[in-house]
matplotlib code that plots the C-alpha trace (Angstrom):
import matplotlib.pyplot as plt

x = [104.8, 102.2, 99.1, 96.9, 97.3, 95.7, 92.7, 89.6, 87.5, 83.8, 82.2, 78.9, 78.8, 77.1, 75.7, 76.1, 79.4, 81.3, 84.3, 84.4, 87.9, 87.5, 90.3, 88.9, 91.1, 94.1, 93.0, 92.6, 96.2, 98.3, 101.5, 99.9, 98.0, 101.2, 103.2, 100.6, 100.5, 104.3, 104.7, 102.4, 104.0, 107.4, 106.2, 104.8, 107.1, 109.2, 106.4, 105.3, 101.8, 99.7, 96.5, 95.2, 91.7, 90.0, 86.9, 84.1, 84.2, 87.3, 89.3, 88.8, 90.6, 93.6, 93.7, 93.4, 96.2, 98.4, 97.7, 98.7, 101.9, 102.8, 101.9, 99.3, 95.6, 92.8, 89.9, 86.8, 85.1, 81.6, 78.2, 75.5, 74.2, 76.9, 79.0, 77.7, 79.1, 78.8, 79.7, 80.1, 79.2, 79.6, 77.3, 78.9, 77.9, 78.4, 78.3, 74.9, 73.4, 74.7, 76.0, 77.2, 80.0, 80.6, 83.4, 83.4, 84.0, 86.7, 88.5, 91.2, 92.9, 94.1, 97.3, 97.4, 99.1, 96.6, 96.9, 93.6, 93.2, 90.7, 90.8, 90.2, 90.0, 87.7, 86.1, 87.5, 84.2, 84.4, 88.0, 87.5, 84.5, 86.6, 89.5, 87.2, 85.9, 89.4, 90.5, 87.4, 88.5, 91.9, 93.8, 96.6, 96.3, 99.8, 98.6, 95.7, 96.6, 94.8, 95.4, 93.9, 93.7, 91.4, 93.1, 90.6, 87.9, 90.0, 89.9, 93.7, 93.5, 90.5, 92.4, 95.5, 93.3, 92.3, 95.9, 95.9, 98.7, 97.8, 99.5, 98.3, 99.9, 98.5, 96.2, 93.7, 92.8, 89.2, 86.2]
y = [90.7, 88.4, 90.6, 87.9, 85.9, 88.8, 89.3, 87.2, 85.7, 85.5, 83.2, 84.2, 87.8, 90.1, 87.6, 84.0, 83.3, 86.4, 85.8, 89.0, 90.0, 91.6, 93.9, 94.4, 91.5, 93.3, 96.6, 94.9, 93.5, 96.4, 95.2, 94.3, 97.6, 99.5, 97.6, 98.2, 101.9, 102.1, 100.1, 102.5, 105.6, 104.3, 104.0, 107.5, 109.5, 110.9, 111.5, 114.9, 113.9, 116.9, 115.1, 111.6, 111.0, 108.0, 106.3, 105.5, 103.6, 101.5, 103.8, 106.4, 104.2, 103.4, 106.9, 108.9, 106.9, 107.2, 111.0, 111.4, 109.4, 111.4, 114.7, 115.8, 116.5, 113.9, 114.2, 112.0, 110.6, 109.8, 108.3, 110.8, 113.3, 112.7, 115.8, 119.0, 121.6, 122.0, 118.8, 117.4, 113.7, 110.9, 108.0, 104.7, 101.1, 98.2, 94.5, 94.4, 97.9, 101.5, 103.9, 107.5, 109.1, 112.8, 115.1, 118.7, 121.2, 122.9, 119.7, 119.8, 122.7, 122.9, 121.0, 119.3, 115.9, 113.4, 109.8, 107.9, 105.2, 102.3, 99.0, 96.9, 97.1, 94.7, 95.9, 99.4, 101.3, 103.1, 104.1, 105.2, 107.4, 108.9, 109.6, 111.4, 113.6, 114.4, 115.2, 117.4, 119.5, 119.9, 117.3, 115.2, 111.6, 110.3, 106.7, 104.7, 102.6, 99.6, 97.0, 94.3, 93.7, 91.1, 91.0, 88.5, 91.2, 93.6, 96.8, 97.4, 97.0, 99.3, 102.0, 101.5, 101.9, 105.3, 106.3, 105.7, 103.8, 101.6, 99.7, 97.0, 95.5, 92.0, 90.2, 87.3, 85.2, 84.7, 86.8]
z = [91.5, 90.1, 90.3, 88.9, 92.1, 94.1, 91.8, 92.4, 89.6, 90.0, 87.4, 85.7, 87.0, 86.0, 83.6, 82.5, 80.7, 82.1, 84.3, 86.5, 87.5, 91.0, 92.1, 95.6, 96.7, 95.4, 97.1, 100.5, 100.3, 101.6, 100.0, 96.7, 96.4, 97.3, 94.7, 92.0, 92.6, 92.8, 89.6, 87.8, 89.3, 88.3, 84.7, 84.6, 86.9, 84.0, 81.5, 82.7, 83.6, 84.7, 85.7, 86.2, 85.0, 86.6, 85.3, 87.8, 90.0, 90.5, 88.3, 91.1, 93.6, 91.4, 89.7, 92.9, 94.6, 91.5, 91.2, 94.8, 94.3, 91.1, 92.8, 90.2, 90.2, 89.8, 87.4, 87.9, 84.8, 86.0, 85.2, 84.2, 86.8, 89.4, 88.8, 90.2, 87.8, 84.0, 82.2, 78.7, 78.1, 75.6, 74.9, 74.0, 73.3, 75.7, 75.0, 76.5, 76.0, 76.1, 78.7, 79.1, 81.0, 81.8, 82.8, 84.2, 81.4, 83.5, 84.6, 81.9, 80.2, 76.6, 76.1, 79.5, 79.6, 80.9, 82.1, 81.8, 84.4, 85.1, 86.8, 83.7, 79.9, 78.2, 74.9, 75.4, 74.9, 78.3, 77.9, 74.4, 75.5, 78.3, 75.9, 73.5, 76.3, 77.5, 73.9, 73.4, 76.3, 74.8, 76.9, 75.4, 76.5, 77.3, 77.9, 79.2, 82.2, 83.6, 86.3, 84.1, 80.4, 78.9, 75.5, 74.0, 74.1, 71.9, 74.0, 73.8, 70.0, 69.8, 71.7, 69.5, 66.3, 67.8, 68.3, 72.1, 73.8, 76.7, 79.5, 82.0, 85.0, 84.1, 81.8, 81.8, 78.8, 77.9, 78.9]

ax = plt.figure().add_subplot(projection="3d")
ax.plot(x, y, z, "-o")
ax.set_aspect("equal")
plt.show()
């Protein structure tokens, strides 16, 4: 399936010059959404994934559906102050500032095989931060999976430089 045809582009959002790739149009398409989850599940069905970790917010949608399909647990990676139990966090730089993500300290056990999921990889800062948290808890990241890769922004290369494999269902050139 050509996933790019189901993803809307919104010019100059959230700021001038950015081409925002909006997966809500893919999510509302029942066939496209099902095929996306099925494609990801097929890729990971024989890799002994123990949990899927999804990055807030659209990574929750893809990650939770994929965890269900794989028959494994789901771990939310959230913005600060959103998780109710004890957490660890990591601050990271964005193109236009900084941010922080957190994960429950009891979300992942030593040696668990984790699939990290988000809707899109751009510069890779958020995925890298999430991966560091998972590794700090003792998780082994099998791969980082995305619906969209923006290869011109270098996120996939950044993850690879940190020893992380990644996979995307589709890619868009440019920003």
